[in-house]
C-alpha positions in Angstrom: -35.7 27.1 110.1 -36.8 29.5 107.7 -34.8 30.9 105.0 -35.6 34.4 105.9 -34.1 33.8 109.6 -30.8 33.1 107.7 -31.0 36.1 105.3 -31.5 38.3 108.2 -28.6 36.9 110.0 -26.3 37.3 107.0 -27.4 41.0 106.5 -26.8 41.9 110.1 -23.1 40.7 109.8 -22.6 42.6 106.5 -24.1 45.9 107.9 -21.6 45.3 111.2 -18.4 44.5 109.0 -19.3 47.6 107.0 -20.0 49.8 110.0 -16.7 48.7 111.6 -14.7 49.6 108.3 -16.7 52.8 107.9 -15.3 53.7 111.7 -12.0 52.8 111.2 -11.6 54.9 108.3 -13.7 57.9 109.6 -11.7 58.1 112.8 -8.2 58.0 111.2 -6.0 60.7 109.9 -5.8 61.6 106.4 -2.4 62.9 104.9 -2.5 63.7 101.2 1.1 63.8 99.6 1.7 65.5 96.6 5.2 65.0 94.7 5.6 68.2 92.4 9.1 67.1 91.5 10.4 65.5 88.3 12.3 62.9 90.3 11.0 60.3 92.7 10.7 60.7 96.7 10.5 57.8 99.2 7.9 58.6 102.0 8.4 56.6 105.5 5.8 56.4 108.2 5.6 53.9 110.9 6.7 50.4 109.5 5.8 51.7 105.7 7.9 53.1 102.9 6.2 54.5 99.7 7.8 55.5 96.6 6.2 58.6 94.7 7.3 59.6 91.3 7.5 62.9 90.0 4.2 64.4 89.7 2.4 61.5 91.7 -0.1 61.6 94.3 -0.8 59.5 97.5 -3.4 59.5 100.2 -2.1 58.0 103.7 -5.1 57.2 105.8 -3.7 55.4 109.4 -3.9 56.1 112.9 -1.7 57.9 115.2 1.1 58.7 112.5 3.5 60.9 114.7 5.7 61.6 111.8 6.8 61.0 108.3 10.4 61.2 106.5 10.7 62.5 102.9 14.0 60.9 101.2 14.7 63.0 98.1 16.2 60.6 95.5 18.0 63.1 92.9 21.3 61.6 92.9 22.1 63.0 96.4 20.1 61.8 99.2 18.6 64.1 101.3 15.9 63.4 104.0 13.6 65.7 105.6 11.9 64.6 109.2 8.3 66.0 109.5 6.7 65.8 112.8 3.0 65.9 112.6 0.5 67.1 115.1 -2.7 65.8 113.9 -5.7 64.4 115.9 -7.4 61.0 114.7 -10.2 62.8 112.4 -7.8 65.6 111.1 -6.3 66.0 107.5 -3.3 67.5 106.1 -2.2 68.1 102.4 1.5 67.8 102.1 3.2 69.3 98.5 6.7 68.4 98.1 8.9 70.5 95.7 12.8 70.6 95.5 14.4 69.6 98.6 15.7 73.2 99.0 12.1 74.6 99.0 9.8 74.5 101.6 7.3 72.0 102.3 3.8 73.6 101.7 1.1 72.5 103.9 -2.6 72.9 103.5 -5.5 71.7 106.1 -5.8 71.1 109.6 -3.0 72.9 111.8 -1.3 74.2 108.7 0.1 77.2 110.5 1.9 75.2 113.3 3.2 72.5 110.6 4.8 75.4 108.7 6.3 77.1 111.6 7.8 73.9 113.1 8.9 72.2 110.0 9.7 75.1 107.6 11.7 76.7 110.3 13.7 73.8 111.5 14.7 73.0 107.6 16.0 76.6 107.5 18.4 76.8 110.2 
């Protein structure tokens, strides 16, 4: 067989794999988390645990994240449960300050998240 034939099959496979990863990333939720504390916080979602040190930022890209839990590790452990109301292609930025302050939301459905989460934690 001709070398061009093998090259053509190989390039089609590469393009197919590239498109697969591209569409998996495009149709996933993007959650940007910014830890504005001077101490570490632990973020839990699905079966994942992420530790963000003070001043650190992280992007979470996954499908069907229904909630995250933020655990403040500043001597006394306090957890905040944050339900997420995002479709598969939406994004949200979450800014975390001290545990006694409201969580700040920016992005898709920010008003809904502010209402549900910040009202929930002020009672």
